[in-house]
DSSP file (Angstrom, degrees, kcal/mol; ACC not computed):
  #  RESIDUE AA STRUCTURE BP1 BP2  ACC     N-H-->O    O-->H-N    N-H-->O    O-->H-N    TCO  KAPPA ALPHA  PHI   PSI    X-CA   Y-CA   Z-CA
    1    1 A X              0   0    0      0, 0.0     2,-0.1     0, 0.0     5,-0.0   0.000 360.0 360.0 360.0 138.1  121.1  132.5  104.6
    2    2 A X     >  -     0   0    0      1,-0.1     4,-1.6     4,-0.0     5,-0.2  -0.343 360.0-114.9 -72.8 155.5  121.9  133.0  101.0
    3    3 A X  H  > S+     0   0    0      2,-0.2     4,-2.4     1,-0.2     5,-0.2   0.845 112.1  60.6 -59.1 -37.4  119.6  131.6   98.3
    4    4 A X  H >> S+     0   0    0      1,-0.2     4,-1.3     2,-0.2     3,-0.8   0.990 111.5  42.1 -57.3 -63.6  122.2  129.0   96.9
    5    5 A X  H 3> S+     0   0    0      1,-0.3     4,-1.3     2,-0.2    -1,-0.2   0.813 112.9  51.2 -49.6 -38.3  122.3  127.3  100.4
    6    6 A X  H 3< S+     0   0    0     -4,-1.6    -1,-0.3     1,-0.2    -2,-0.2   0.836 106.7  55.5 -75.9 -35.4  118.6  127.5  100.9
    7    7 A X  H << S+     0   0    0     -4,-2.4    -1,-0.2    -3,-0.8    -2,-0.2   0.849 116.2  36.5 -71.1 -29.8  117.9  125.8   97.4
    8    8 A X  H  < S+     0   0    0     -4,-1.3     2,-0.2    -5,-0.2    -2,-0.2   0.639  92.3 101.2-100.7 -16.1  120.1  122.7   98.3
    9    9 A X  S  < S-     0   0    0     -4,-1.3     2,-0.1    -5,-0.2     6,-0.0  -0.527  74.0-127.8 -70.5 132.5  119.2  122.4  102.0
   10   10 A X        -     0   0    0     -2,-0.2    -1,-0.1     1,-0.1    -2,-0.1  -0.421  20.7-110.1 -83.5 154.1  116.6  119.6  102.5
   11   11 A X     >  -     0   0    0     -2,-0.1     4,-2.8     1,-0.1     5,-0.2  -0.320  34.8-103.1 -72.3 170.4  113.3  120.2  104.3
   12   12 A X  H  > S+     0   0    0      2,-0.2     4,-2.2     1,-0.2     5,-0.2   0.863 124.4  51.9 -64.1 -36.1  112.8  118.6  107.7
   13   13 A X  H  > S+     0   0    0      2,-0.2     4,-2.1     1,-0.2    -1,-0.2   0.933 112.6  45.5 -64.7 -47.9  110.5  116.0  106.2
   14   14 A X  H  > S+     0   0    0      1,-0.2     4,-2.6     2,-0.2    -2,-0.2   0.891 112.8  50.4 -61.2 -42.0  113.2  115.2  103.5
   15   15 A X  H  X S+     0   0    0     -4,-2.8     4,-1.4     1,-0.2    -2,-0.2   0.901 114.5  43.9 -64.8 -40.2  116.0  115.1  106.1
   16   16 A X  H  X S+     0   0    0     -4,-2.2     4,-1.5     2,-0.2    -1,-0.2   0.806 114.8  47.2 -73.6 -31.3  114.1  112.7  108.4
   17   17 A X  H  X S+     0   0    0     -4,-2.1     4,-2.4     2,-0.2    -2,-0.2   0.859 107.3  56.6 -81.5 -35.6  112.9  110.5  105.7
   18   18 A X  H  X S+     0   0    0     -4,-2.6     4,-1.3     1,-0.2    -2,-0.2   0.896 109.4  48.2 -51.1 -41.0  116.4  110.4  104.3
   19   19 A X  H  X S+     0   0    0     -4,-1.4     4,-2.8     2,-0.2    -2,-0.2   0.862 108.6  53.3 -66.8 -41.2  117.6  109.1  107.7
   20   20 A X  H  X S+     0   0    0     -4,-1.5     4,-1.9     1,-0.2    -1,-0.2   0.910 110.1  47.7 -64.7 -38.4  114.8  106.5  107.9
   21   21 A X  H  X S+     0   0    0     -4,-2.4     4,-0.6     2,-0.2    -1,-0.2   0.801 111.7  49.1 -74.6 -23.4  115.9  105.2  104.6
   22   22 A X  H >< S+     0   0    0     -4,-1.3     3,-0.6    -5,-0.2     4,-0.3   0.857 108.6  54.4 -74.9 -38.7  119.6  105.1  105.7
   23   23 A X  H >< S+     0   0    0     -4,-2.8     3,-1.9     1,-0.2    -2,-0.2   0.874  99.9  63.4 -58.4 -37.3  118.5  103.3  108.9
   24   24 A X  H >< S+     0   0    0     -4,-1.9     3,-2.2     1,-0.3    -1,-0.2   0.783  83.4  75.6 -63.3 -25.5  116.9  100.7  106.7
   25   25 A X  T << S+     0   0    0     -3,-0.6    -1,-0.3    -4,-0.6    -2,-0.2   0.788  86.8  63.0 -50.1 -30.9  120.2   99.8  105.3
   26   26 A X  T <  S+     0   0    0     -3,-1.9    -1,-0.3    -4,-0.3    -2,-0.2   0.440  76.4 131.1 -79.5   4.8  120.9   98.0  108.5
   27   27 A X    <   -     0   0    0     -3,-2.2    24,-0.2     1,-0.1     6,-0.1  -0.110  44.7-164.4 -59.0 149.9  118.0   95.5  108.0
   28   28 A X        +     0   0    0     22,-1.2    31,-0.3    31,-0.0     2,-0.3   0.229  56.5 118.7-108.4   4.7  118.7   91.8  108.4
   29   29 A X        -     0   0    0     21,-0.7    21,-0.1     3,-0.1    -2,-0.0  -0.551  55.5-155.7 -75.9 131.9  115.4   91.1  106.7
   30   30 A X  S    S+     0   0    0     -2,-0.3    -1,-0.1     1,-0.1     3,-0.1   0.611  90.0  44.5 -75.6 -16.0  115.6   89.1  103.3
   31   31 A X  S    S-     0   0    0      1,-0.3     2,-0.3     0, 0.0    -1,-0.1   0.812 120.8  -2.6-107.5 -39.4  112.2   90.6  102.0
   32   32 A X        -     0   0    0      2,-0.0     2,-0.6    -8,-0.0    -1,-0.3  -0.916  54.8-131.7-166.0 135.1  112.2   94.2  102.7
   33   33 A X        +     0   0    0     -2,-0.3     2,-0.4    -3,-0.1    -9,-0.1  -0.763  30.8 177.5 -89.5 115.4  114.3   97.0  104.3
   34   34 A X        -     0   0    0     -2,-0.6    16,-1.4   -10,-0.2     2,-0.4  -0.956   4.7-176.1-119.0 133.4  112.3   99.3  106.7
   35   35 A X  E     -A   49   0A   0     -2,-0.4    73,-1.9    14,-0.2     2,-0.4  -0.989   2.9-167.8-130.1 150.1  113.7  102.0  108.7
   36   36 A X  E     -AB  48 107A   0     12,-2.9    12,-2.0    -2,-0.4     2,-0.4  -0.971   7.8-169.8-133.4 145.1  112.1  104.4  111.3
   37   37 A X  E     -AB  47 106A   0     69,-2.8    69,-3.3    -2,-0.4     2,-0.5  -0.998  12.9-151.4-132.6 126.8  113.1  107.6  113.1
   38   38 A X  E     -AB  46 105A   0      8,-2.5     7,-3.2    -2,-0.4     8,-1.4  -0.888  23.3-175.3 -97.6 128.4  111.1  109.0  116.0
   39   39 A X  E     -AB  44 104A   0     65,-2.9    65,-3.3    -2,-0.5     2,-0.4  -0.976  18.2-180.0-134.7 139.0  111.3  112.7  116.3
   40   40 A X  E >  S-A   43   0A   0      3,-2.2     3,-1.4    -2,-0.4    63,-0.1  -0.976  78.4  -6.2-139.7 124.6  110.2  115.4  118.6
   41   41 A X  T 3  S-     0   0    0     -2,-0.4     3,-0.1     1,-0.3    -1,-0.1   0.875 128.7 -58.8  58.5  38.4  110.8  119.1  118.3
   42   42 A X  T 3  S+     0   0    0      1,-0.2     2,-0.4   -30,-0.0    -1,-0.3   0.633 114.6 119.2  68.7  12.5  113.1  118.4  115.2
   43   43 A X  E <   -A   40   0A   0     -3,-1.4    -3,-2.2     0, 0.0     2,-0.4  -0.916  68.0-123.3-108.5 136.5  115.3  116.2  117.5
   44   44 A X  E     +A   39   0A   0     -2,-0.4    -5,-0.3    -5,-0.2     3,-0.1  -0.646  31.1 173.4 -71.6 125.0  115.9  112.4  116.9
   45   45 A X  E     -     0   0A   0     -7,-3.2     2,-0.3    -2,-0.4    -6,-0.2   0.728  62.8 -11.5-105.0 -34.7  114.8  110.4  119.9
   46   46 A X  E     -A   38   0A   0     -8,-1.4    -8,-2.5     2,-0.0    -1,-0.4  -0.993  55.5-156.1-160.6 154.6  115.2  106.8  118.6
   47   47 A X  E     -A   37   0A   0     -2,-0.3     2,-0.3   -10,-0.2   -10,-0.2  -0.916  11.2-177.7-129.2 165.7  115.7  104.8  115.4
   48   48 A X  E     -A   36   0A   0    -12,-2.0   -12,-2.9    -2,-0.3     2,-0.3  -0.991  11.7-168.1-156.8 154.1  114.9  101.2  114.3
   49   49 A X  E     -A   35   0A   0     -2,-0.3     2,-0.3   -14,-0.2   -14,-0.2  -0.930  39.6 -96.1-138.1 160.0  115.3   98.9  111.4
   50   50 A X        +     0   0    0    -16,-1.4   -22,-1.2    -2,-0.3   -21,-0.7  -0.650  69.3 104.9 -86.5 143.5  113.5   95.5  110.9
   51   51 A X  E     -E   83   0B   0     32,-1.3    32,-3.2    -2,-0.3     3,-0.1  -0.943  66.8 -51.9 171.1 178.1  115.4   92.5  111.9
   52   52 A X  E     -E   82   0B   0     30,-0.3    30,-0.2    -2,-0.3     3,-0.1  -0.296  65.9 -84.5 -69.4 155.9  115.9   89.7  114.6
   53   53 A X    >   -     0   0    0     28,-0.5     3,-1.3     1,-0.2    -1,-0.1  -0.217  65.1 -72.5 -56.3 154.6  116.3   90.4  118.2
   54   54 A X  T 3  S+     0   0    0      1,-0.2    -1,-0.2    -3,-0.1     3,-0.1  -0.288 116.3  12.1 -55.0 128.5  119.6   91.2  119.4
   55   55 A X  T 3  S+     0   0    0      1,-0.3    -1,-0.2    -3,-0.1     2,-0.2   0.318  97.0 116.9  83.3  -1.9  122.1   88.2  119.5
   56   56 A X  S <  S-     0   0    0     -3,-1.3    -1,-0.3     1,-0.1    -4,-0.1  -0.605  77.1 -87.1 -94.5 154.0  119.9   85.9  117.5
   57   57 A X        -     0   0    0     -2,-0.2     2,-0.1     1,-0.1    -1,-0.1  -0.282  47.1-118.0 -58.5 142.8  121.0   84.5  114.1
   58   58 A X    >>  -     0   0    0      1,-0.1     4,-2.2    -3,-0.1     3,-1.7  -0.404  22.3-109.2 -79.6 160.9  120.1   86.7  111.3
   59   59 A X  H 3> S+     0   0    0    -31,-0.3     4,-2.9     1,-0.3    -1,-0.1   0.781 117.2  66.3 -65.5 -22.6  117.5   85.4  108.6
   60   60 A X  H 34 S+     0   0    0    -32,-0.2    -1,-0.3     1,-0.2     4,-0.1   0.796 109.6  38.1 -72.9 -20.3  120.4   85.2  106.0
   61   61 A X  H <4 S+     0   0    0     -3,-1.7    -2,-0.2     2,-0.1    -1,-0.2   0.826 128.7  31.4 -89.6 -37.8  121.8   82.4  108.2
   62   62 A X  H  < S-     0   0    0     -4,-2.2    -3,-0.2     1,-0.2    -2,-0.2   0.686 106.0-124.4 -98.3 -19.9  118.5   80.7  109.2
   63   63 A X     <  -     0   0    0     -4,-2.9     2,-0.6    -5,-0.3    -1,-0.2  -0.128  29.2 -79.9  91.1 167.0  116.5   81.4  106.1
   64   64 A X     >  -     0   0    0      1,-0.2     4,-2.5    -2,-0.1     5,-0.2  -0.933  30.9-162.5-109.4 113.7  113.1   83.2  106.0
   65   65 A X  H  > S+     0   0    0     -2,-0.6     4,-2.6    14,-0.2     5,-0.2   0.941  92.0  52.8 -57.4 -51.6  110.1   80.9  106.9
   66   66 A X  H  4>S+     0   0    0      1,-0.3     5,-2.6     2,-0.2    -1,-0.2   0.847 112.0  44.8 -62.0 -38.8  107.6   83.3  105.4
   67   67 A X  H >45S+     0   0    0      3,-0.2     3,-0.7     2,-0.2    -1,-0.3   0.845 112.4  51.7 -73.0 -34.7  109.4   83.3  102.2
   68   68 A X  H 3<5S+     0   0    0     -4,-2.5    -2,-0.2     1,-0.2    -1,-0.2   0.890 113.9  44.7 -64.8 -35.4  109.9   79.5  102.2
   69   69 A X  T 3<5S-     0   0    0     -4,-2.6    -1,-0.2    -5,-0.2    -2,-0.2   0.389 113.7-119.3 -90.1   1.5  106.1   79.0  102.7
   70   70 A X  T < 5 +     0   0    0     -3,-0.7     2,-0.4    -5,-0.2    -3,-0.2   0.772  46.8 174.7  68.4  26.0  105.2   81.7  100.1
   71   71 A X      < -     0   0    0     -5,-2.6    -1,-0.2    -6,-0.2     3,-0.1  -0.521  29.6-121.1 -68.2 123.5  103.4   83.9  102.5
   72   72 A X    >   -     0   0    0     -2,-0.4     3,-2.0     1,-0.1    -1,-0.1  -0.205  39.3 -81.5 -63.8 153.4  102.3   87.2  100.8
   73   73 A X  T 3  S+     0   0    0      1,-0.2    -1,-0.1   -42,-0.0     3,-0.1  -0.251 115.7  26.3 -49.0 140.6  103.5   90.4  102.1
   74   74 A X  T 3  S+     0   0    0      1,-0.3     2,-0.3    -3,-0.1    -1,-0.2   0.336 102.4 102.4  82.3   0.6  101.3   91.6  105.2
   75   75 A X  S <  S+     0   0    0     -3,-2.0    -1,-0.3     1,-0.2    -4,-0.0  -0.808  73.2  10.4-120.0 158.0  100.4   88.3  106.3
   76   76 A X    >   +     0   0    0     -2,-0.3     3,-2.6     1,-0.1     4,-0.4   0.719  61.3 167.0  59.7  31.1  101.4   85.8  109.0
   77   77 A X  G >   +     0   0    0      1,-0.3     3,-1.8    -3,-0.2    -1,-0.1   0.815  67.2  70.9 -40.6 -35.7  103.6   88.3  111.0
   78   78 A X  G 3  S+     0   0    0      1,-0.3    -1,-0.3     3,-0.0    -2,-0.1   0.708  91.8  54.2 -67.0 -17.7  103.7   85.9  113.8
   79   79 A X  G <  S+     0   0    0     -3,-2.6     2,-0.3     2,-0.0    -1,-0.3   0.453  86.3 103.2 -92.3  -0.2  106.0   83.3  112.0
   80   80 A X    <   -     0   0    0     -3,-1.8   -16,-0.1    -4,-0.4    -4,-0.0  -0.642  64.8-148.5 -85.9 137.5  108.6   85.9  111.3
   81   81 A X  S    S+     0   0    0     -2,-0.3   -28,-0.5   -29,-0.0    -1,-0.1   0.752  72.9  79.6 -69.6 -21.8  111.8   85.9  113.4
   82   82 A X  E    S-E   52   0B   0    -30,-0.2   -30,-0.3     1,-0.1     2,-0.2  -0.398  71.2-129.9 -95.5 155.0  112.2   89.6  113.1
   83   83 A X  E     -E   51   0B   0    -32,-3.2   -32,-1.3   -34,-0.1     2,-0.2  -0.624  33.5-110.6 -95.1 159.5  110.7   92.8  114.7
   84   84 A X     >  -     0   0    0     -2,-0.2     4,-2.9   -34,-0.2     3,-0.2  -0.533  30.3-109.4 -85.7 155.9  109.4   95.7  112.4
   85   85 A X  H  > S+     0   0    0      1,-0.2     4,-2.4     2,-0.2     5,-0.2   0.922 119.7  51.9 -51.0 -53.0  111.4   99.0  112.4
   86   86 A X  H  > S+     0   0    0      1,-0.2     4,-2.1     2,-0.2    -1,-0.2   0.843 109.0  50.2 -59.6 -33.1  108.7  100.8  114.3
   87   87 A X  H  > S+     0   0    0      2,-0.2     4,-3.0     1,-0.2     5,-0.3   0.964 111.4  49.0 -65.5 -59.5  108.7   98.2  116.9
   88   88 A X  H  X S+     0   0    0     -4,-2.9     4,-1.7     1,-0.2    -2,-0.2   0.830 110.6  50.2 -48.9 -39.1  112.5   98.4  117.2
   89   89 A X  H  X S+     0   0    0     -4,-2.4     4,-2.6     2,-0.2    -1,-0.2   0.930 112.4  47.2 -72.4 -46.8  112.4  102.2  117.5
   90   90 A X  H  X S+     0   0    0     -4,-2.1     4,-2.1     1,-0.2    -2,-0.2   0.941 112.8  47.5 -54.9 -51.0  109.7  102.1  120.3
   91   91 A X  H  X S+     0   0    0     -4,-3.0     4,-2.4     2,-0.2    -1,-0.2   0.829 108.9  56.5 -68.7 -31.8  111.5   99.5  122.2
   92   92 A X  H  X S+     0   0    0     -4,-1.7     4,-1.5    -5,-0.3    -1,-0.2   0.985 109.2  46.5 -58.4 -54.2  114.8  101.5  121.8
   93   93 A X  H  <>S+     0   0    0     -4,-2.6     5,-3.2     1,-0.2    -2,-0.2   0.847 114.3  47.0 -56.7 -39.9  113.1  104.5  123.4
   94   94 A X  H ><5S+     0   0    0     -4,-2.1     3,-0.5     3,-0.2    -1,-0.2   0.805 108.5  53.9 -59.2 -39.5  111.7  102.4  126.2
   95   95 A X  H 3<5S+     0   0    0     -4,-2.4    -1,-0.2     1,-0.2    -2,-0.2   0.733 116.2  37.4 -77.6 -18.6  114.8  100.7  126.9
   96   96 A X  T 3<5S-     0   0    0     -4,-1.5    -1,-0.2    -3,-0.2    -2,-0.2   0.272 114.2-110.9-111.1  10.4  116.8  104.0  127.3
   97   97 A X  T < 5 +     0   0    0     -3,-0.5     2,-0.7     1,-0.2    -3,-0.2   0.872  58.8 159.6  66.7  40.9  114.0  105.9  129.0
   98   98 A X      < -     0   0    0     -5,-3.2    -1,-0.2    -6,-0.2     2,-0.1  -0.861  39.2-131.8-101.5 108.7  113.3  108.2  126.3
   99   99 A X        +     0   0    0     -2,-0.7    -5,-0.0     1,-0.1    -6,-0.0  -0.373  29.4 171.5 -61.5 121.4  109.7  109.9  126.4
  100  100 A X    >   +     0   0    0     22,-0.2     3,-2.4    -2,-0.1     2,-0.2   0.252  28.8 132.3-113.0   6.9  108.2  109.6  122.9
  101  101 A X  T 3  S+     0   0    0      1,-0.3    23,-0.2    23,-0.1    22,-0.2  -0.463  80.5  13.2 -67.0 128.8  104.6  110.9  123.8
  102  102 A X  T 3  S+     0   0    0     21,-2.5    -1,-0.3     1,-0.2    22,-0.2   0.526 101.9 133.7  82.2  12.4  103.6  113.4  121.2
  103  103 A X    <   -     0   0    0     -3,-2.4    22,-2.1   -63,-0.1    23,-0.9  -0.181  51.4-123.5 -80.4 175.2  106.4  112.5  118.8
  104  104 A X  E     -Bc  39 126A   0    -65,-3.3   -65,-2.9    21,-0.2     2,-0.4  -0.857  16.6-149.7-111.5 155.2  106.4  111.9  115.1
  105  105 A X  E     -Bc  38 127A   0     21,-2.7    23,-2.3    -2,-0.3     2,-0.5  -0.999   3.0-161.0-127.8 137.6  107.6  108.8  113.3
  106  106 A X  E     +Bc  37 128A   0    -69,-3.3   -69,-2.8    -2,-0.4     2,-0.4  -0.959  19.5 167.9-114.2 125.7  109.1  108.7  110.0
  107  107 A X  E     -Bc  36 129A   0     21,-2.5    23,-1.0    -2,-0.5   -71,-0.2  -0.992  37.9-138.3-140.2 142.7  109.1  105.3  108.4
  108  108 A X  E    S+     0   0A   0    -73,-1.9    23,-1.0    -2,-0.4     2,-0.3   0.605  93.5  47.1 -84.3  -3.3  109.8  104.5  104.8
  109  109 A X  E    S- c   0 131A   0    -74,-0.2    23,-0.2    21,-0.2     3,-0.1  -0.993  96.8-104.9-125.0 139.5  106.9  101.9  104.7
  110  110 A X        -     0   0    0     21,-2.5    -2,-0.1    -2,-0.3    28,-0.1  -0.351  49.8-100.2 -55.5 124.7  103.3  102.5  106.0
  111  111 A X        -     0   0    0     -2,-0.1    -1,-0.1     4,-0.1    22,-0.1  -0.108  29.3-128.3 -54.5 144.2  102.9  100.7  109.3
  112  112 A X     >  -     0   0    0     -3,-0.1     4,-3.2    26,-0.1     3,-0.2  -0.370  37.6 -93.8 -83.8 173.8  101.0   97.3  109.5
  113  113 A X  H  > S+     0   0    0      1,-0.3     4,-2.2     2,-0.2     5,-0.2   0.867 125.8  55.8 -59.8 -44.1   98.2   96.8  112.0
  114  114 A X  H  > S+     0   0    0      1,-0.2     4,-1.6     2,-0.2    -1,-0.3   0.905 114.4  37.9 -59.8 -45.8  100.7   95.4  114.6
  115  115 A X  H  > S+     0   0    0     -3,-0.2     4,-2.8     1,-0.2     5,-0.3   0.887 112.1  58.2 -77.2 -36.5  102.9   98.5  114.6
  116  116 A X  H  X S+     0   0    0     -4,-3.2     4,-2.1     1,-0.2    -2,-0.2   0.883 105.7  50.6 -64.0 -30.4   99.9  100.9  114.2
  117  117 A X  H  X S+     0   0    0     -4,-2.2     4,-2.3     2,-0.2     5,-0.2   0.951 113.9  44.5 -72.5 -41.9   98.6   99.5  117.6
  118  118 A X  H  X S+     0   0    0     -4,-1.6     4,-1.9    -5,-0.2    -2,-0.2   0.865 111.7  51.3 -67.2 -32.3  101.9  100.1  119.2
  119  119 A X  H  <>S+     0   0    0     -4,-2.8     5,-1.2     2,-0.2     4,-0.5   0.921 110.6  52.2 -69.6 -41.0  102.3  103.6  117.7
  120  120 A X  H ><5S+     0   0    0     -4,-2.1     3,-1.3    -5,-0.3    -2,-0.2   0.968 114.4  39.5 -53.5 -60.7   98.9  104.4  119.1
  121  121 A X  H 3<5S+     0   0    0     -4,-2.3    -1,-0.2     1,-0.2    -2,-0.2   0.763 107.6  62.1 -59.9 -30.1   99.7  103.2  122.6
  122  122 A X  T 3<5S-     0   0    0     -4,-1.9    -1,-0.2    -5,-0.2   -22,-0.2   0.528 114.3-118.2 -79.0   0.4  103.2  104.7  122.6
  123  123 A X  T < 5 +     0   0    0     -3,-1.3   -21,-2.5    -4,-0.5     2,-0.2   0.580  53.8 162.2  72.4  13.8  101.4  108.2  122.2
  124  124 A X      < -     0   0    0     -5,-1.2    -1,-0.2   -23,-0.2   -20,-0.2  -0.488  22.6-164.9 -63.2 134.1  102.9  109.1  118.8
  125  125 A X        +     0   0    0    -22,-2.1    23,-2.1     1,-0.2     2,-0.3   0.537  62.1  34.3-105.6  -9.5  100.9  111.7  117.3
  126  126 A X  E     -cd 104 148A   0    -23,-0.9   -21,-2.7    21,-0.2     2,-0.4  -0.983  53.4-162.3-152.3 138.8  102.0  111.7  113.7
  127  127 A X  E     -cd 105 149A   0     21,-3.3    23,-2.8    -2,-0.3     2,-0.5  -0.974   4.3-172.5-119.7 125.5  103.2  109.1  111.1
  128  128 A X  E     +cd 106 150A   0    -23,-2.3   -21,-2.5    -2,-0.4     2,-0.3  -0.993  19.0 177.6-117.8 122.2  105.0  110.3  108.0
  129  129 A X  E     -cd 107 151A   0     21,-2.3    23,-4.0    -2,-0.5   -21,-0.2  -0.836  24.8-160.1-124.7 153.5  105.4  107.3  105.7
  130  130 A X  E    S+     0   0A   0    -23,-1.0     2,-0.6    -2,-0.3   -21,-0.2   0.815  75.4  42.0-102.5 -45.0  107.0  106.9  102.0
  131  131 A X  E    S-c  109   0A   0    -23,-1.0   -21,-2.5   -24,-0.2    -1,-0.3  -0.915  81.6-123.6-118.1 125.8  105.7  103.8  100.6
  132  132 A X        -     0   0    0     -2,-0.6     2,-0.4   -23,-0.2    -2,-0.0  -0.114  23.1-157.1 -55.7 152.4  102.1  102.6  100.9
  133  133 A X        -     0   0    0    -22,-0.1     2,-2.4     2,-0.1    -1,-0.0  -0.979  24.2-116.4-141.2 130.8  101.3   99.2  102.4
  134  134 A X        +     0   0    0     -2,-0.4     2,-0.5     1,-0.1   -22,-0.0  -0.243  68.6 121.6 -60.3  68.9   98.3   97.1  101.9
  135  135 A X     >  +     0   0    0     -2,-2.4     4,-1.7     1,-0.1     5,-0.2  -0.794  29.1 176.0-139.0  93.8   96.8   97.0  105.5
  136  136 A X  H  > S+     0   0    0     -2,-0.5     4,-3.2     1,-0.2     5,-0.2   0.865  82.6  55.9 -67.8 -38.3   93.2   98.4  105.6
  137  137 A X  H  > S+     0   0    0      1,-0.2     4,-3.0     2,-0.2     5,-0.2   0.931 106.5  52.6 -63.6 -36.3   92.8   97.6  109.4
  138  138 A X  H  > S+     0   0    0      1,-0.2     4,-2.4     2,-0.2     5,-0.2   0.945 110.5  44.8 -55.9 -51.3   95.9   99.6  110.1
  139  139 A X  H  X S+     0   0    0     -4,-1.7     4,-2.5     1,-0.2     5,-0.2   0.897 111.8  52.8 -70.2 -38.3   94.7  102.6  108.4
  140  140 A X  H  X S+     0   0    0     -4,-3.2     4,-2.5     2,-0.2    -2,-0.2   0.964 113.5  44.8 -58.6 -47.3   91.1  102.3  110.0
  141  141 A X  H  X S+     0   0    0     -4,-3.0     4,-1.4     1,-0.2    -2,-0.2   0.913 111.6  50.6 -58.7 -42.7   92.7  102.2  113.5
  142  142 A X  H  X>S+     0   0    0     -4,-2.4     4,-1.2    -5,-0.2     5,-1.1   0.909 112.2  50.0 -67.5 -43.0   95.1  105.0  112.8
  143  143 A X  H ><5S+     0   0    0     -4,-2.5     3,-0.7     1,-0.2    -1,-0.2   0.953 110.5  47.7 -53.4 -53.3   92.1  107.1  111.6
  144  144 A X  H 3<5S+     0   0    0     -4,-2.5    -1,-0.2     1,-0.2    -2,-0.2   0.714 106.8  57.5 -64.4 -23.0   90.1  106.4  114.5
  145  145 A X  H 3<5S-     0   0    0     -4,-1.4    -1,-0.2    -3,-0.2    -2,-0.2   0.703 106.9-122.9 -83.5 -21.5   92.9  107.2  116.9
  146  146 A X  T <<5 +     0   0    0     -4,-1.2     2,-0.3    -3,-0.7    -3,-0.2   0.574  56.4 153.6  91.0   4.0   93.3  110.6  115.5
  147  147 A X      < -     0   0    0     -5,-1.1     2,-0.4     1,-0.1    -1,-0.3  -0.502  50.1-114.1 -71.5 136.7   96.9  110.2  114.6
  148  148 A X  E     -d  126   0A   0    -23,-2.1   -21,-3.3    -2,-0.3     2,-0.5  -0.599  31.6-162.0 -73.7 122.3   98.0  112.4  111.7
  149  149 A X  E     +d  127   0A   0     -2,-0.4     2,-0.4   -23,-0.2   -21,-0.2  -0.948  13.0 174.2-115.5 123.5   98.9  110.3  108.8
  150  150 A X  E     -d  128   0A   0    -23,-2.8   -21,-2.3    -2,-0.5     2,-0.6  -0.990  25.0-141.8-130.5 134.7  101.1  111.8  105.9
  151  151 A X  E     -d  129   0A   0     -2,-0.4     2,-0.4   -23,-0.2   -21,-0.2  -0.777  27.6-126.9 -88.4 124.0  102.6  110.3  102.9
  152  152 A X        -     0   0    0    -23,-4.0     2,-0.5    -2,-0.6    -1,-0.0  -0.521  25.2-173.9 -71.4 127.8  106.0  111.8  102.1
  153  153 A X        -     0   0    0     -2,-0.4     3,-0.1     0, 0.0  -139,-0.1  -0.944  24.9-123.3-120.2 104.8  106.4  113.1   98.7
  154  154 A X        -     0   0    0     -2,-0.5     2,-0.2     1,-0.1     0, 0.0  -0.184  30.5-111.7 -45.2 133.1  110.0  114.2   97.6
  155  155 A X              0   0    0      1,-0.1    -1,-0.1  -144,-0.0  -144,-0.0  -0.512 360.0 360.0 -63.3 135.1  110.2  117.7   96.5
  156  156 A X              0   0    0     -2,-0.2    -1,-0.1    -3,-0.1    -2,-0.1   0.403 360.0 360.0 -87.5 360.0  110.9  117.8   92.6
């Protein structure tokens, strides 16, 4: 491969994180767009973005209860109509019978505690995230689980 092509070709991390950010553009969440891509052996197995379950009214139509109540980010997930990107990616893999054991997940926002627990039980071995998220319990559980955590930093 010539040097000019090599200079513009993204690394695998850049490629998969770019895709996670693109997947996030499908969000129906009014507060934050999150995208996730599950990868194994450099192959995309599943994707997910945050939003309401299939067939239900989007938050743009119903409003966001957490926003209306002034709930800070990272709190009261149970009153949200939507699922997180990581949850949707794991569900997509399960629904279509895709084995994600030993895979990596690229997500543009660090997983919350609920997603961390799902990632642990799904057998995902690595999380590459772009934006930090203030959830100390999630970080503690992920550290205890032995899952490799890497913060994505684009190459300059």
